[in-house]
N, C-alpha and C positions, 0 to 999 in steps of 0.2 A: 110736840113740846105740849106743855101745859101754859095757862094763863100765868101761873106762879112764876114757871122758869122765863117764859117771855119777858115778863117784867122786872125780874131780877137781872136777866141778859141786857135789856134796854137800861137799866140804872148803871149796871157796871160798865158798859160801854161809855155812857156820858161821864163817867167817871174817871174813867183812864185816859179819854180823849182828852180832859179838861188837864190833866196832870202829865201826859207823855207826848210826844211828836210822833207822826207816821203811823199811829194806830188805825188798823183796818181789820176788817171780817173776813175770815177765808170762806171758801165754798162750803166748808162742813158747818159754818155757824160759830167757830171758836174765834174769839177775841184775840187778835195777835198784836202784841207791842214788841217793835224792834228794838235791838241794842247794839253795841259794837260787836260783841262776839258770839251773841246767840239771840233768839227771841223768846219772848214769854208767850205763852198761851193761856188765855182765862175763859174756861169752859163751865158752863152752868148746867146742872142736871137735876132733876127731882129724884132724890133716893129713897124717901120715904113719902107716902102721900101727904101731900102740903108740906113738904120739908125740902128744901134747895139747897144745893151743895154747890159751891164755886171752888174749882181745881185751878191753882196757879202752877204751871210746870214751865221747864224749859229743858230743851235737848242740852246735855252735856257735849257728848260725842256721838257722832253718826258715823254709820260702817264701820263699827267697832266689833272687831274678831272676838268671839266668845271661847275665849281660851280658857283653860282652867284657871289660871293666874287671876285675869278679870273677874270671872265668875266668883272666884273665892273671897277676891277683894270686896265687891259689891256686898256678896252673902254677909262677910264679917263686918264690915263698916257701912253699910248703906242706911242703917238707921241711927247711926252715932252721929246726931246732929240736934242742935238746941230743937229746930224745928224742920220738919219736911224729912224727905227719904230718897234714896236712890232706888231707882228701878231700871230693869229692861224693857224694851218694848220691841219685839222681833216679829216677823210674819212669817208665818208657816214653819217649815223647818231650816230656815236660814241659820247659815254659821255665821253671819254678823246680826247686830242689833244695835239700836241706838239706847243709850243710856240719858236717862232723864233724872231731873232732881224736881219733885213736887210736894205740893202741901195744898191742904184741903181746908176751907171753912164752912161752917155751917151758914146757909144764906140768910137766916133771921140775925145773924150777928154781924154781918158785913154792912160797912159805911164806905164813905170815900177815903177817908183817912186808913182805915184797916186794909181796905183794897191796895192802896197806892203801897203802904208799906210793903205788903205781901209781894207786891209785883216786883218791887227794888229789891228785897231780899231774896227771892228766888232768883233774880238776874244774878246779882252778887255771888251767891253762894254756886250757881251754875259754873260761872267765869271763873271763880277762884278754883273749884273742882276739875274743870277744863285744864286750867293750866297744870296743876298737880299731876293728872293722870294722864294727859296726851303723851308726855313723854315716856312713861311706863308702859302703856298701853296700846299707843297708837289712836286711830279713828281721826276724825276730823271735825270742825266747827259746822254747825248747819249752813253757817254762810260761807264757807269755804268754795 
């Protein structure tokens, strides 16, 4: 980590702790914001020298079978949102994956209000998508 990302992460942690309950940092350094049906991860990285990125993401469904139907749905619809996108996260040659909704902000544009809004919107989007897709494709909530 760099001074830039450390300072940005510290500010982000202070901001989300002031707005949300139960916020903590996991062993990988991600800021975790728990909600009823999912959790929101806030991760800070340096993408270009001197430029930070704040990624706000939430698992929609975990242990989701990578069937042709769900893969096609995400390929066709994964970017059809006002903001954010759906993507799969899978380890190795697994035949299951985690479906995530994520949104990134440039570090220099982030302030407390912008970050709080992004966390709320990512949570709301992930929850709505979970309610729509779980009956069709299976999987489970990360909190189940």
